[in-house]
Backbone as numpy.savetxt, mean C-alpha at the origin, in Angstrom:
# Nx Ny Nz CAx CAy CAz Cx Cy Cz
2.32 -5.52 -35.11 2.58 -5.83 -33.69 1.37 -6.51 -33.03
0.18 -5.99 -33.31 -1.04 -6.55 -32.72 -1.26 -7.99 -33.21
-1.04 -8.23 -34.49 -1.22 -9.58 -35.04 -0.21 -10.56 -34.45
1.03 -10.09 -34.24 2.06 -10.94 -33.64 1.68 -11.30 -32.21
1.23 -10.28 -31.47 0.82 -10.50 -30.10 -0.41 -11.41 -30.04
-1.32 -11.23 -30.99 -2.51 -12.09 -31.05 -2.13 -13.53 -31.35
-1.05 -13.71 -32.12 -0.57 -15.07 -32.40 -0.09 -15.77 -31.14
0.63 -15.04 -30.29 1.08 -15.62 -29.02 -0.10 -15.93 -28.10
-1.07 -15.04 -28.09 -2.28 -15.27 -27.28 -3.03 -16.50 -27.80
-3.04 -16.68 -29.10 -3.71 -17.83 -29.71 -3.03 -19.14 -29.29
-1.70 -19.12 -29.23 -0.97 -20.31 -28.78 -1.34 -20.64 -27.34
-1.40 -19.62 -26.51 -1.76 -19.81 -25.11 -3.19 -20.30 -24.96
-4.10 -19.72 -25.73 -5.50 -20.10 -25.64 -5.72 -21.53 -26.12
-5.03 -21.94 -27.18 -5.16 -23.31 -27.67 -4.64 -24.32 -26.65
-3.57 -23.95 -25.95 -3.04 -24.82 -24.89 -4.08 -24.96 -23.77
-4.71 -23.86 -23.36 -5.74 -23.91 -22.32 -6.94 -24.72 -22.80
-7.24 -24.65 -24.08 -8.37 -25.40 -24.64 -8.14 -26.90 -24.47
-6.91 -27.33 -24.73 -6.57 -28.75 -24.59 -6.59 -29.16 -23.12
-6.00 -28.32 -22.25 -5.96 -28.62 -20.82 -7.37 -28.67 -20.22
-8.26 -27.80 -20.71 -9.63 -27.74 -20.20 -10.53 -28.83 -20.75
-9.98 -29.77 -21.50 -10.78 -30.87 -22.04 -11.68 -30.43 -23.18
-11.13 -29.61 -24.07 -11.84 -29.11 -25.25 -13.05 -28.25 -24.89
-12.91 -27.50 -23.81 -13.97 -26.58 -23.40 -13.50 -25.15 -23.69
-14.09 -24.55 -24.71 -13.68 -23.22 -25.16 -13.96 -22.15 -24.10
-15.06 -22.27 -23.38 -15.43 -21.28 -22.37 -14.44 -21.27 -21.20
-14.09 -22.47 -20.70 -13.12 -22.55 -19.60 -11.75 -22.05 -20.04
-11.40 -22.33 -21.30 -10.12 -21.86 -21.84 -10.06 -20.33 -21.85
-11.19 -19.70 -22.19 -11.25 -18.23 -22.20 -11.11 -17.68 -20.77
-11.77 -18.34 -19.80 -11.67 -17.92 -18.41 -10.23 -18.06 -17.90
-9.57 -19.16 -18.28 -8.17 -19.36 -17.89 -7.27 -18.30 -18.52
-7.55 -17.95 -19.76 -6.78 -16.90 -20.43 -6.95 -15.57 -19.72
-8.17 -15.26 -19.34 -8.44 -14.01 -18.62 -7.69 -13.98 -17.29
-7.65 -15.13 -16.59 -6.95 -15.20 -15.31 -5.45 -14.96 -15.49
-4.86 -15.58 -16.51 -3.41 -15.42 -16.76 -3.08 -13.98 -17.15
-3.90 -13.37 -17.99 -3.67 -11.98 -18.39 -3.75 -11.06 -17.17
-4.68 -11.34 -16.27 -4.80 -10.53 -15.05 -3.59 -10.70 -14.14
-3.06 -11.91 -14.07 -1.86 -12.16 -13.25 -0.66 -11.43 -13.83
-0.52 -11.47 -15.17 0.61 -10.81 -15.82 0.55 -9.30 -15.65
-0.65 -8.77 -15.77 -0.81 -7.30 -15.70 -1.10 -6.82 -14.27
-1.03 -7.72 -13.28 -1.35 -7.34 -11.90 -0.48 -6.19 -11.37
0.85 -6.20 -11.60 1.66 -5.07 -11.10 1.20 -3.72 -11.67
0.83 -3.72 -12.97 0.35 -2.48 -13.58 -1.02 -2.09 -13.01
-1.86 -3.10 -12.80 -3.18 -2.83 -12.22 -3.04 -2.29 -10.80
-2.11 -2.85 -10.04 -1.88 -2.38 -8.67 -1.43 -0.93 -8.66
-0.52 -0.60 -9.57 -0.04 0.77 -9.65 -1.16 1.72 -10.04
-2.01 1.27 -10.95 -3.14 2.10 -11.38 -4.09 2.37 -10.22
-4.41 1.33 -9.44 -5.34 1.48 -8.32 -4.74 2.35 -7.22
-3.45 2.16 -6.94 -2.79 2.99 -5.92 -2.77 4.45 -6.33
-2.51 4.70 -7.61 -2.50 6.08 -8.10 -3.90 6.68 -8.00
-4.91 5.89 -8.33 -6.29 6.38 -8.23 -6.68 6.67 -6.79
-6.20 5.82 -5.87 -6.51 6.02 -4.45 -5.85 7.30 -3.92
-4.60 7.53 -4.30 -3.91 8.75 -3.88 -4.64 9.99 -4.39
-5.08 9.88 -5.65 -5.81 11.01 -6.24 -7.13 11.23 -5.52
-7.75 10.14 -5.08 -9.01 10.25 -4.35 -8.80 10.85 -2.96
-7.68 10.52 -2.33 -7.40 11.01 -0.97 -7.17 12.52 -0.95
-6.63 13.07 -2.03 -6.33 14.52 -2.03 -7.46 15.34 -2.64
-8.57 14.69 -2.99 -9.68 15.42 -3.58 -10.22 16.55 -2.69
-10.37 16.32 -1.36 -10.86 17.43 -0.51 -9.95 18.66 -0.57
-8.64 18.44 -0.56 -7.70 19.57 -0.62 -7.76 20.25 -1.99
-7.93 19.45 -3.04 -8.04 20.03 -4.38 -9.29 20.89 -4.50
-10.36 20.46 -3.85 -11.59 21.25 -3.86 -11.39 22.59 -3.14
-10.64 22.54 -2.04 -10.34 23.78 -1.32 -9.51 24.74 -2.18
-8.54 24.19 -2.88 -7.71 25.02 -3.76 -8.54 25.58 -4.91
-9.44 24.76 -5.42 -10.30 25.21 -6.51 -11.20 26.36 -6.06
-11.71 26.27 -4.83 -12.56 27.33 -4.29 -11.75 28.59 -4.01
-10.52 28.40 -3.56 -9.67 29.53 -3.21 -9.21 30.31 -4.44
-8.90 29.57 -5.52 -8.39 30.23 -6.73 -9.38 30.10 -7.89
-10.65 30.17 -7.58 -11.66 30.00 -8.62 -11.67 31.14 -9.64
-11.12 32.29 -9.26 -11.06 33.42 -10.19 -9.70 33.55 -10.88
-8.80 32.67 -10.57 -7.47 32.69 -11.19 -7.10 31.26 -11.59
-7.50 30.87 -12.80 -7.32 29.50 -13.26 -5.84 29.14 -13.41
-5.05 30.07 -13.89 -3.63 29.81 -14.06 -2.94 29.55 -12.72
-3.28 30.35 -11.72 -2.73 30.18 -10.38 -3.19 28.85 -9.79
-4.45 28.52 -10.03 -5.00 27.26 -9.52 -4.25 26.06 -10.10
-4.00 26.08 -11.41 -3.28 24.98 -12.05 -1.86 24.85 -11.50
-1.22 25.98 -11.29 0.15 25.98 -10.76 0.20 25.43 -9.34
-0.70 25.92 -8.49 -0.74 25.47 -7.09 -1.12 23.99 -7.01
-2.03 23.56 -7.87 -2.46 22.16 -7.88 -1.31 21.23 -8.24
-0.55 21.59 -9.27 0.59 20.77 -9.69 1.65 20.73 -8.60
1.87 21.85 -7.93 2.85 21.87 -6.83 2.38 20.99 -5.67
1.08 21.05 -5.38 0.54 20.24 -4.28 0.65 18.75 -4.61
0.36 18.38 -5.85 0.48 16.98 -6.26 1.92 16.51 -6.22
2.84 17.39 -6.60 4.26 17.04 -6.57 4.73 16.82 -5.14
4.28 17.66 -4.22 4.65 17.52 -2.80 4.13 16.20 -2.23
2.93 15.79 -2.64 2.32 14.57 -2.13 2.61 13.35 -3.00
3.49 13.53 -3.98 3.92 12.43 -4.87 2.74 11.75 -5.56
1.88 12.59 -6.12 0.71 12.09 -6.86 0.88 12.46 -8.33
0.83 11.45 -9.18 0.94 11.66 -10.61 -0.46 11.59 -11.23
-0.97 12.68 -11.79 -2.32 12.65 -12.36 -2.47 11.66 -13.51
-1.35 11.33 -14.15 -1.38 10.36 -15.26 -1.03 8.96 -14.80
-0.82 8.78 -13.49 -0.42 7.47 -12.98 -1.45 6.39 -13.23
-2.72 6.76 -13.25 -3.76 5.78 -13.51 -3.95 5.47 -14.98
-3.42 6.32 -15.85 -3.59 6.12 -17.30 -2.44 5.31 -17.91
-1.23 5.50 -17.39 -0.07 4.84 -17.98 -0.19 3.31 -17.97
-0.61 2.68 -16.86 -0.78 1.22 -16.89 -1.79 0.78 -17.94
-2.86 1.56 -18.13 -3.85 1.21 -19.14 -3.26 1.26 -20.54
-2.37 2.25 -20.76 -1.72 2.37 -22.07 -0.85 1.16 -22.36
-0.16 0.68 -21.31 0.69 -0.51 -21.47 -0.16 -1.75 -21.73
-1.32 -1.86 -21.04 -2.18 -3.03 -21.20 -2.99 -3.01 -22.49
-3.11 -1.85 -23.08 -3.98 -1.69 -24.24 -3.64 -2.65 -25.39
-2.35 -2.82 -25.76 -2.03 -3.77 -26.84 -2.49 -5.19 -26.54
-2.39 -5.61 -25.27 -2.84 -6.96 -24.90 -4.35 -7.08 -25.07
-5.07 -6.03 -24.64 -6.53 -6.04 -24.78 -6.94 -6.11 -26.25
-6.25 -5.33 -27.09 -6.56 -5.33 -28.52 -6.24 -6.68 -29.15
-5.12 -7.30 -28.73 -4.73 -8.61 -29.28 -5.77 -9.67 -28.93
-6.23 -9.67 -27.67 -7.27 -10.63 -27.25 -8.57 -10.35 -28.01
-8.92 -9.08 -28.15 -10.12 -8.70 -28.89 -10.03 -9.17 -30.34
-8.85 -8.97 -30.95 -8.64 -9.38 -32.34 -8.79 -10.89 -32.50
-8.30 -11.64 -31.51 -8.35 -13.10 -31.58 -9.76 -13.63 -31.36
-10.41 -13.17 -30.29 -11.72 -13.72 -29.94 -12.84 -13.22 -30.87
-12.58 -12.12 -31.54 -13.60 -11.63 -32.49 -13.68 -12.54 -33.71
-12.57 -13.24 -33.99 -12.53 -14.17 -35.12 -12.20 -15.57 -34.59
-13.19 -16.32 -34.12 -12.94 -17.65 -33.52 -12.32 -18.65 -34.49
-12.35 -18.37 -35.80 -11.75 -19.30 -36.76 -10.24 -19.44 -36.54
-9.60 -18.41 -35.96 -8.16 -18.46 -35.71 -7.83 -19.52 -34.65
-8.60 -19.54 -33.58 -8.37 -20.54 -32.54 -8.78 -21.92 -33.03
-9.83 -21.98 -33.87 -10.28 -23.27 -34.40 -9.20 -23.88 -35.29
-8.59 -23.09 -36.13 -7.51 -23.58 -37.00 -6.33 -24.07 -36.19
-5.99 -23.33 -35.17 -4.85 -23.70 -34.32 -5.12 -25.02 -33.60
-6.32 -25.20 -33.06 -6.67 -26.42 -32.34 -6.69 -27.63 -33.29
-7.27 -27.46 -34.46 -7.32 -28.55 -35.44 -5.93 -28.90 -35.94
-5.04 -27.91 -36.02 -3.67 -28.16 -36.45 -2.95 -29.03 -35.41
-3.34 -28.92 -34.16 -2.75 -29.72 -33.09 -3.39 -31.10 -32.98
-4.39 -31.37 -33.83 -5.01 -32.69 -33.87 -6.23 -32.84 -32.98
-6.83 -31.72 -32.60 -8.03 -31.77 -31.77 -9.21 -31.17 -32.52
-10.40 -31.61 -32.12 -11.61 -31.06 -32.73 -12.07 -29.85 -31.93
-12.40 -28.78 -32.64 -12.80 -27.55 -31.97 -14.30 -27.56 -31.71
-14.67 -27.23 -30.46 -16.07 -27.12 -30.09 -16.27 -25.80 -29.35
-17.26 -25.05 -29.75 -17.49 -23.72 -29.15 -18.69 -23.68 -28.22
-19.25 -24.84 -27.92 -20.42 -24.87 -27.04 -19.98 -24.66 -25.59
-20.86 -23.97 -24.83 -20.55 -23.70 -23.43 -21.76 -24.05 -22.59
-21.97 -23.39 -21.50 -23.06 -23.69 -20.60 -24.42 -23.46 -21.25
-25.36 -24.34 -20.94 -26.75 -24.25 -21.43 -26.81 -24.19 -22.95
-25.86 -24.83 -23.61 -25.86 -24.89 -25.07 -25.50 -23.59 -25.76
-24.89 -22.65 -25.04 -24.50 -21.36 -25.61 -23.31 -21.54 -26.54
-23.44 -21.05 -27.76 -22.37 -21.12 -28.74 -21.52 -19.84 -28.63
-20.26 -19.99 -28.25 -19.40 -18.85 -27.97 -18.86 -18.16 -29.22
-19.08 -18.73 -30.39 -18.65 -18.06 -31.63 -19.77 -17.20 -32.21
-20.96 -17.29 -31.58 -22.11 -16.52 -32.02 -22.53 -15.52 -30.93
-23.22 -14.46 -31.30 -23.73 -13.52 -30.28 -24.73 -14.22 -29.36
-24.81 -13.73 -28.12 -25.71 -14.31 -27.13 -27.16 -13.98 -27.52
-27.98 -14.99 -27.79 -29.34 -14.71 -28.25 -30.25 -14.16 -27.15
-29.93 -14.43 -25.89 -30.81 -13.96 -24.81 -30.18 -12.76 -24.07
-29.04 -12.29 -24.54 -28.36 -11.09 -24.01 -27.94 -11.23 -22.54
-27.79 -12.46 -22.06 -27.43 -12.66 -20.66 -25.99 -12.20 -20.40
-25.07 -12.64 -21.25 -23.67 -12.25 -21.07 -23.45 -10.73 -21.22
-24.06 -10.08 -22.23 -23.90 -8.63 -22.32 -24.40 -7.87 -21.08
-25.52 -8.30 -20.50 -26.05 -7.65 -19.31 -25.10 -7.86 -18.13
-24.62 -9.10 -17.98 -23.69 -9.40 -16.88 -22.38 -8.63 -17.06
-21.91 -8.53 -18.30 -20.66 -7.79 -18.57 -20.83 -6.31 -18.24
-21.99 -5.75 -18.58 -22.27 -4.34 -18.28 -22.33 -4.11 -16.77
-22.97 -5.04 -16.03 -23.07 -4.90 -14.58 -21.70 -4.99 -13.92
-20.86 -5.94 -14.37 -19.51 -6.09 -13.81 -18.66 -4.85 -14.12
-18.84 -4.31 -15.32 -18.11 -3.09 -15.70 -18.52 -1.92 -14.82
-19.82 -1.83 -14.52 -20.32 -0.74 -13.67 -19.68 -0.79 -12.29
-19.67 -1.98 -11.66 -19.10 -2.10 -10.31 -17.60 -1.84 -10.33
-16.94 -2.29 -11.39 -15.49 -2.04 -11.47 -15.21 -0.55 -11.64
-15.95 0.10 -12.51 -15.77 1.54 -12.72 -16.08 2.32 -11.45
-17.07 1.86 -10.70 -17.44 2.55 -9.45 -16.29 2.52 -8.46
-15.48 1.47 -8.47 -14.32 1.37 -7.58 -13.15 2.21 -8.06
-12.99 2.27 -9.36 -11.79 2.89 -9.94 -11.93 4.39 -10.11
-13.08 4.85 -10.58 -13.25 6.28 -10.87 -13.24 7.09 -9.58
-12.40 8.12 -9.55 -12.27 8.98 -8.37 -12.60 10.44 -8.66
-12.51 10.82 -9.90 -12.77 12.21 -10.27 -14.28 12.42 -10.46
-14.87 13.34 -9.69 -16.32 13.59 -9.83 -16.72 14.01 -11.24
-15.77 14.61 -11.96 -16.06 15.04 -13.33 -16.30 13.86 -14.27
-15.80 12.68 -13.87 -15.95 11.48 -14.71 -17.15 10.63 -14.27
-18.01 11.22 -13.47 -19.13 10.46 -12.94 -20.04 9.94 -14.06
-20.17 10.68 -15.15 -21.02 10.25 -16.26 -20.49 8.97 -16.90
-19.13 8.81 -16.86 -18.54 7.60 -17.44 -18.96 6.36 -16.66
-19.34 6.53 -15.41 -19.78 5.41 -14.59 -21.02 4.76 -15.18
-21.83 5.53 -15.90 -23.05 5.01 -16.50 -22.92 4.82 -18.00
-22.17 5.71 -18.65 -22.06 5.65 -20.11 -21.27 4.41 -20.55
-20.13 4.15 -19.89 -19.27 3.05 -20.32 -19.95 1.68 -20.20
-20.62 1.35 -19.08 -21.32 0.05 -19.00 -22.41 -0.09 -20.06
-23.15 0.99 -20.30 -24.20 0.93 -21.34 -23.57 0.69 -22.70
-22.45 1.34 -22.97 -21.75 1.15 -24.24 -21.27 -0.29 -24.39
-20.76 -0.87 -23.30 -20.31 -2.26 -23.32 -21.48 -3.20 -23.64
-22.62 -2.93 -23.03 -23.76 -3.80 -23.26 -24.24 -3.69 -24.71
-24.26 -2.49 -25.26 -24.75 -2.28 -26.62 -23.86 -2.97 -27.65
-22.55 -2.79 -27.52 -21.65 -3.39 -28.53 -21.50 -4.90 -28.31
-21.73 -5.37 -27.06 -21.58 -6.81 -26.79 -22.70 -7.63 -27.43
-23.80 -6.99 -27.71 -24.92 -7.71 -28.31 -24.54 -8.31 -29.66
-23.66 -7.62 -30.40 -23.30 -8.09 -31.74 -21.96 -8.84 -31.77
-21.26 -8.91 -30.65 -19.96 -9.60 -30.61 -20.15 -11.08 -30.33
-19.14 -11.91 -30.71 -19.19 -13.32 -30.33 -19.26 -13.47 -28.80
-20.01 -14.42 -28.33 -20.20 -14.60 -26.90 -18.88 -14.89 -26.18
-17.92 -15.50 -26.88 -16.61 -15.78 -26.27 -15.90 -14.50 -25.87
-15.98 -13.48 -26.71 -15.35 -12.19 -26.40 -16.05 -11.52 -25.21
-17.38 -11.61 -25.18 -18.14 -11.03 -24.06 -17.83 -11.77 -22.76
-17.66 -13.09 -22.86 -17.30 -13.89 -21.69 -15.93 -13.46 -21.15
-15.01 -13.20 -22.06 -13.68 -12.74 -21.64 -13.78 -11.40 -20.91
-14.56 -10.48 -21.46 -14.70 -9.17 -20.83 -15.36 -9.28 -19.45
-16.36 -10.16 -19.34 -17.05 -10.38 -18.07 -16.08 -10.91 -17.02
-15.34 -11.98 -17.36 -14.42 -12.57 -16.39 -13.27 -11.61 -16.07
-12.85 -10.83 -17.04 -11.79 -9.85 -16.81 -12.25 -8.79 -15.80
-13.49 -8.34 -15.93 -14.04 -7.35 -14.98 -14.18 -7.95 -13.59
-14.59 -9.21 -13.51 -14.73 -9.87 -12.21 -13.37 -10.02 -11.53
-12.36 -10.42 -12.32 -11.01 -10.54 -11.76 -10.47 -9.17 -11.32
-10.81 -8.15 -12.06 -10.37 -6.79 -11.71 -10.99 -6.34 -10.39
-12.27 -6.68 -10.19 -12.94 -6.36 -8.92 -12.27 -7.11 -7.77
-11.95 -8.40 -8.03 -11.26 -9.19 -7.01 -9.89 -8.62 -6.68
-9.16 -8.17 -7.71 -7.85 -7.56 -7.49 -7.96 -6.31 -6.63
-9.01 -5.54 -6.88 -9.22 -4.31 -6.11 -9.44 -4.62 -4.63
-10.30 -5.61 -4.34 -10.56 -5.98 -2.95 -9.30 -6.58 -2.30
-8.56 -7.36 -3.08 -7.34 -7.98 -2.56 -6.32 -6.92 -2.17
-6.12 -5.94 -3.04 -5.15 -4.88 -2.75 -5.62 -4.00 -1.60
-6.92 -3.76 -1.54 -7.46 -2.95 -0.44 -7.25 -3.66 0.89
-7.47 -4.98 0.90 -7.27 -5.76 2.11 -5.80 -5.81 2.52
-4.92 -6.03 1.53 -3.48 -6.10 1.82 -2.95 -4.76 2.30
-3.43 -3.67 1.70 -3.00 -2.34 2.14 -3.48 -2.05 3.56
-4.71 -2.51 3.88 -5.23 -2.32 5.23 -4.42 -3.09 6.26
-4.05 -4.35 5.92 -3.25 -5.15 6.84 -1.85 -4.55 7.00
-1.29 -4.05 5.89 0.04 -3.43 5.95 0.00 -2.19 6.84
-1.05 -1.40 6.72 -1.20 -0.21 7.55 -1.34 -0.59 9.01
-2.10 -1.67 9.27 -2.29 -2.13 10.65 -0.97 -2.59 11.26
-0.16 -3.29 10.46 1.15 -3.75 10.94 2.04 -2.55 11.26
2.04 -1.56 10.37 2.85 -0.36 10.59 2.40 0.37 11.86
1.07 0.45 12.06 0.55 1.11 13.26 0.95 0.35 14.52
0.89 -0.99 14.44 1.27 -1.80 15.60 2.75 -1.63 15.92
3.57 -1.60 14.86 5.01 -1.40 15.06 5.28 -0.03 15.67
4.56 0.96 15.16 4.72 2.33 15.66 4.29 2.43 17.12
3.13 1.83 17.43 2.64 1.86 18.81 3.56 1.08 19.74
4.08 -0.05 19.25 5.02 -0.83 20.04 6.29 -0.06 20.31
6.75 0.67 19.30 7.95 1.50 19.47 7.71 2.59 20.50
6.53 3.21 20.43 6.20 4.25 21.40 6.07 3.67 22.80
5.48 2.45 22.90 5.33 1.80 24.20 6.70 1.46 24.79
7.61 0.97 23.93 8.97 0.65 24.38 9.69 1.90 24.84
9.47 2.98 24.08 10.09 4.25 24.48 9.54 4.72 25.83
8.22 4.50 26.03 7.61 4.88 27.31 8.18 4.06 28.45
8.35 2.74 28.21 8.93 1.88 29.24 10.37 2.29 29.53
11.10 2.61 28.46 12.48 3.03 28.64 12.55 4.33 29.44
11.61 5.23 29.17 11.58 6.49 29.92 11.30 6.24 31.39
10.36 5.31 31.68 10.03 4.98 33.07 11.24 4.38 33.77
11.93 3.45 33.07 13.11 2.83 33.66 14.20 3.86 33.91
14.40 4.75 32.93 15.39 5.81 33.12 15.03 6.70 34.30
13.73 6.98 34.46 13.27 7.80 35.58 13.55 7.11 36.90
13.31 5.78 36.95 13.58 5.03 38.17 15.07 5.02 38.49
15.89 4.85 37.43 17.34 4.86 37.62 17.80 6.20 38.16
17.22 7.27 37.59 17.58 8.61 38.07 17.14 8.82 39.52
15.94 8.32 39.87 15.46 8.44 41.25 16.37 7.69 42.21
16.76 6.47 41.83 17.66 5.68 42.67 19.01 6.38 42.83
19.49 6.96 41.71 20.77 7.67 41.76 20.67 8.89 42.67
19.53 9.57 42.59 19.34 10.75 43.45 19.27 10.36 44.92
18.58 9.23 45.19 18.48 8.75 46.58 19.86 8.37 47.11
20.60 7.64 46.27 21.95 7.23 46.69 22.84 8.45 46.91
22.68 9.43 46.02 23.47 10.66 46.16 23.10 11.39 47.45
21.83 11.43 47.79 21.38 12.09 49.02 21.92 11.37 50.25
21.90 10.02 50.21 22.43 9.24 51.34 23.92 9.50 51.52
24.65 9.49 50.39 26.09 9.75 50.46 26.36 11.15 50.98
25.50 12.09 50.57 25.67 13.47 51.03 25.46 13.58 52.54
24.46 12.87 53.06 24.20 12.86 54.50 25.37 12.25 55.26
25.89 11.15 54.70 27.03 10.51 55.35 28.25 11.44 55.39
28.45 12.15 54.29 29.58 13.07 54.22 29.43 14.20 55.23
28.19 14.71 55.37 27.93 15.79 56.33 28.22 15.31 57.75
27.76 14.10 58.08 28.01 13.54 59.41 29.50 13.36 59.64
30.19 12.93 58.59 31.64 12.73 58.70 32.35 14.05 58.93
31.91 15.08 58.18 32.52 16.41 58.32 32.27 16.99 59.70
31.09 16.71 60.25 30.76 17.22 61.58 31.61 16.52 62.64
31.80 15.23 62.42 32.54 14.44 63.41 34.05 14.69 63.35
34.61 15.00 62.24 36.06 15.13 62.04 36.67 16.27 62.85
36.16 17.52 62.92 36.75 18.61 63.70 36.87 18.28 65.17
35.94 17.56 65.76 36.00 17.19 67.17 37.21 16.34 67.44
37.53 15.43 66.57 38.70 14.57 66.72 39.97 15.38 66.64
40.01 16.37 65.78 41.19 17.21 65.60 41.45 18.01 66.86
40.38 18.59 67.43 40.51 19.38 68.65 40.99 18.51 69.79
40.49 17.32 69.87 40.90 16.41 70.94 42.36 16.03 70.80
42.83 15.93 69.59 44.22 15.57 69.33 45.14 16.75 69.55
44.67 17.94 69.26 45.51 19.14 69.41 45.61 19.62 70.85
44.69 19.28 71.68 44.68 19.75 73.06 45.94 19.41 73.83
46.36 18.16 73.85 47.56 17.78 74.60 48.81 18.47 74.10
48.90 18.68 72.77 50.06 19.34 72.19 50.20 20.74 72.73
49.14 21.44 72.86 49.18 22.82 73.38 49.61 22.83 74.84
49.07 21.86 75.57 49.44 21.77 76.99 50.90 21.45 77.15
51.43 20.55 76.28 52.84 20.18 76.36 53.72 21.38 76.10
53.32 22.18 75.09 54.10 23.38 74.78 54.14 24.31 75.97
53.02 24.51 76.62 52.98 25.40 77.79 53.80 24.84 78.93
53.88 23.51 79.06 54.64 22.87 80.13 56.13 23.06 79.91
56.52 22.90 78.66 57.92 23.10 78.31 58.32 24.52 78.59
57.46 25.42 78.28 57.74 26.84 78.53 58.00 27.08 80.00
57.20 26.48 80.83 57.35 26.66 82.27 58.66 26.10 82.76
59.03 24.94 82.16 60.28 24.34 82.58 61.46 25.18 82.20
61.41 25.76 81.03 62.51 26.63 80.60 62.58 27.84 81.51
61.48 28.36 81.79 61.45 29.54 82.68 61.98 29.18 84.05
61.63 28.05 84.51 62.10 27.64 85.84 63.59 27.47 85.88
64.15 27.02 84.80 65.60 26.85 84.72 66.31 28.15 84.80
65.72 29.15 84.12 66.33 30.46 84.13 66.31 31.05 85.53
65.21 30.80 86.21 65.12 31.36 87.56 66.18 30.77 88.46
66.37 29.49 88.23 67.41 28.88 89.01 68.77 29.42 88.66
């Protein structure tokens, strides 16, 4: 599987070599860029998982202090807490496992530059491994410049990615290990590792910036929603006040009407009573007669 994958990478690298004007170093940089673009979704997931794990570290420390005498209880509570917060402790490792075959295939190819040379010559081009300042990329770097730069880039990348304090030693051990083994590797392979680390650092800053802007947009939307709700509440309050005022005015009018109405009734009933008494008198007068 690794050899098959390395064959596909070789085809891609030879194409970049031709496009770059027979420059092996630029072809390696282009290959590193394409591999980073392809694996970007996995890298993003890895960084997000690492960030989530970093955010819950204070709570994990509190749980560790609380259950320091009961390791089994601590493990159980920790797993429950991670499940509630949707944090997968292996989330940062799974993307690396998926990318590992690609890394091994590139390592297998660049460790043996004769493979790319044969492929380029088969396409009718002459292979040249010279790069900047006369550096031969099929040979180890004689002045150790690339190994030192690769170790420094690895250190800064690890400093961004590592979140577990227990892995703090890896922050120093891994870059030193990269520098030591890079001394004996072909410079082309070290160049690939250097550019890959630089692209990884760039990806980290890019995702951090995009996540910050996304959070800002969400906050603005949330604040705008709250502001609209506040305006709606004020408008509703004004409507209620106007309704209350109108209701009070109508109530006053009704009271005045009710006060005025009985007087009219009494005025209308007065003559009727008098007429009845007059008729009574007339009837009585008739009887007397």
